[in-house]
C-alpha positions in Angstrom: -37.1 -31.3 -45.9 -39.2 -28.9 -44.2 -37.9 -27.3 -40.7 -39.2 -25.2 -38.2 -37.0 -23.3 -36.0 -36.6 -20.4 -33.8 -34.3 -18.0 -34.1 -33.3 -15.9 -31.1 -31.3 -12.7 -31.4 -28.8 -12.4 -28.4 -28.7 -9.1 -27.7 -32.3 -8.2 -27.6 -33.7 -11.4 -27.2 -36.6 -11.0 -29.6 -37.6 -14.4 -31.3 -38.9 -15.2 -34.7 -40.3 -18.5 -35.7 -39.6 -19.4 -39.4 -39.0 -22.2 -41.8 -36.8 -23.1 -44.5 -36.6 -26.0 -46.7 -32.4 -25.0 -47.1 -30.0 -27.7 -45.9 -26.1 -28.2 -45.6 -24.4 -24.1 -45.7 -27.3 -22.6 -46.9 -29.3 -23.7 -44.0 -26.5 -22.2 -41.6 -26.3 -18.9 -43.7 -30.6 -18.4 -43.3 -31.2 -15.9 -41.0 -35.1 -15.6 -41.3 -37.1 -13.5 -43.8 -39.8 -11.8 -42.3 -39.8 -7.7 -42.4 -39.9 -6.9 -38.9 -37.0 -9.8 -38.3 -35.2 -8.4 -40.8 -35.4 -4.8 -40.0 -34.4 -6.1 -36.4 -31.5 -7.9 -37.5 -30.5 -4.3 -39.7 -30.7 -2.4 -36.2 -29.0 -4.8 -33.9 -27.1 -7.0 -36.2 -27.3 -11.2 -36.8 -25.7 -12.2 -33.8 -28.7 -14.5 -33.7 -29.1 -18.5 -32.3 -30.9 -21.5 -34.1 -33.1 -24.0 -32.7 -34.9 -26.5 -35.0 -38.2 -27.7 -33.0 -39.7 -29.9 -36.3 -38.8 -31.5 -39.1 -40.5 -33.6 -41.7 -40.8 -34.1 -45.4 -44.6 -34.3 -45.3 -45.7 -30.7 -46.6 -49.4 -31.3 -45.3 -47.9 -32.6 -42.3 -45.9 -29.6 -41.9 -48.4 -27.0 -42.4 -50.6 -28.3 -39.4 -47.6 -28.9 -36.8 -46.3 -25.0 -37.8 -49.7 -23.6 -37.5 -50.4 -25.6 -34.1 -47.1 -24.3 -32.8 -47.3 -20.9 -33.7 -50.7 -20.4 -32.2 -49.3 -22.2 -29.0 -46.3 -20.1 -28.8 -48.6 -17.0 -30.0 -46.3 -15.4 -32.0 -48.5 -12.9 -33.7 -50.3 -12.1 -29.9 -47.0 -11.0 -28.4 -44.6 -8.2 -30.8 -42.9 -7.9 -27.4 -41.2 -11.5 -27.9 -41.7 -12.5 -31.2 -41.0 -10.9 -34.6 -43.9 -12.7 -36.4 -46.1 -11.0 -38.3 -48.4 -13.8 -39.4 -48.7 -17.6 -38.4 -45.8 -20.0 -39.6 -47.2 -22.3 -42.1 -44.6 -23.5 -44.5 -46.5 -21.5 -47.6 -43.7 -19.0 -48.0 -46.7 -16.3 -48.0 -50.1 -15.5 -47.5 -53.2 -15.7 -49.4 -55.8 -13.1 -48.8 -58.9 -14.7 -49.2 -58.7 -16.5 -45.5 -57.2 -13.8 -43.6 -57.3 -10.0 -42.6 -55.0 -7.4 -41.0 -56.1 -6.4 -37.3 -55.0 -3.5 -35.1 -54.9 -2.4 -31.3 -53.8 0.9 -32.7 -50.0 0.5 -31.6 -49.6 -3.0 -33.0 -50.8 -4.9 -36.5 -51.2 -8.3 -37.1 -52.1 -10.7 -39.8 -55.0 -13.2 -38.3 -57.2 -15.9 -40.0 -60.7 -14.1 -40.7 -62.5 -17.6 -38.9 -60.7 -16.8 -35.3 -62.4 -13.3 -35.8 -61.3 -10.2 -34.5 -59.7 -10.4 -31.2 -60.9 -8.4 -28.0 -59.2 -5.2 -27.9 -58.6 -4.9 -31.7 -60.4 -3.5 -35.0 -59.7 -4.6 -38.9 -57.2 -2.6 -40.4 -54.0 -1.5 -40.0 -52.7 1.2 -37.8 -49.1 1.7 -39.8 -50.5 1.6 -43.3 -49.8 4.3 -45.7 -53.1 5.0 -46.4 -54.0 6.0 -43.0 -51.6 9.7 -43.6 -54.0 11.9 -45.4 -50.8 13.2 -47.4 -50.3 9.8 -48.9 -54.4 9.7 -49.6 -54.4 12.8 -51.4 -51.3 11.8 -53.3 -52.4 8.0 -54.3 -55.6 9.2 -55.2 -54.4 11.8 -57.6 -52.3 9.4 -59.3 -55.0 6.7 -59.8 -57.3 9.6 -61.1 -54.8 10.2 -63.8 -54.4 6.4 -64.8 -58.1 6.1 -64.8 -58.7 9.0 -66.9 -55.5 8.0 -69.2 -56.9 4.8 -69.2 -60.2 5.9 -70.3 -59.0 8.6 -73.0 -57.2 5.8 -74.7 -59.7 4.0 -74.9 -62.3 6.7 -76.7 -59.3 7.2 -78.9 -58.9 3.6 -79.9 -63.1 3.6 -80.5 -63.1 6.9 -82.6 -64.9 8.8 -80.3 -62.1 11.7 -79.6 -61.0 11.8 -83.3 -61.1 15.3 -84.0 -62.3 16.9 -87.7 -59.5 19.2 -88.8 -61.3 19.4 -92.2 -62.6 23.1 -91.4 -59.7 24.4 -89.6 -59.1 27.7 -91.0 -62.4 28.5 -92.1 -64.1 31.7 -92.4 -67.8 31.9 -91.7 -70.2 29.3 -90.8 -67.5 26.8 -91.8 -65.3 28.0 -88.7 -65.6 25.6 -85.8 -65.4 28.6 -83.7 -69.1 29.5 -84.9 -71.0 26.4 -84.1 -73.1 27.0 -81.1 -71.8 24.5 -78.2 -68.3 26.0 -79.2 -69.3 29.8 -78.8 -71.0 28.2 -75.3 -67.7 26.7 -74.3 -65.6 29.5 -75.2 -67.9 32.1 -73.5 -68.1 29.9 -70.2 -64.4 29.8 -70.1 -63.8 33.3 -70.5 -66.3 34.0 -67.9 -64.6 31.8 -65.4 -61.3 33.2 -66.7 -62.7 36.5 -65.9 -63.9 35.9 -62.5 -60.8 34.3 -61.5 -58.8 37.1 -62.5 -61.2 39.3 -60.6 -61.0 37.2 -57.6 -57.1 37.4 -57.4 -57.1 41.2 -58.3 -59.3 41.5 -54.8 -57.1 39.3 -53.3 -53.8 41.5 -54.3 -55.6 45.0 -53.1 -56.7 43.5 -49.9 -52.6 42.1 -49.2 -50.9 44.7 -51.1 -52.8 47.8 -51.7 -49.0 49.4 -52.4 -48.7 47.3 -56.0 -51.9 48.2 -57.1 -51.1 52.2 -57.4 -50.9 53.3 -60.5 -48.1 55.7 -61.3 -49.1 58.4 -63.7 -46.1 59.8 -66.6 
């Protein structure tokens, strides 16, 4: 049996349109599973009422009816009175293909793409962690490291980064460090290191000249 119901918090009056197939004791103990609703219950307690508004054994019939009732009640357009972040359809979740997040800068909601972006709203989310610059930098570094690690592993598996140690410790032309390309890399690294040291010394001299005084004796 597919059951559509409205949960109402006795203390705050916030409502939640939800669905379950549970029966008996499991149905009586079901309090709803939405993220915002659950957070609300954590803060204010589980003192709620349950009103059954529709039941059927037909899944398609239920989905259509639940969707229509969700729109009729305006559950995702009235965050002051409803805790729903999406239309209830009895699917236990949404697919990305036909939905999108929209925000008005304060509230976020998940809507059907075919319905378009409501007036005063725009695509995206106001509370998404990726809107935080520090988090963007953090995740960006994580992605770069992961991608780099994958690329290195692939190159290693393909034999493109296996090192030739046969000439290690050799002298003269046999020494790897004598190769022109290696010499150039060493020179460039030394030059960069020199520039870095020089820059640091200048900054230290400017900020703490007392530390730069050499004592004789």
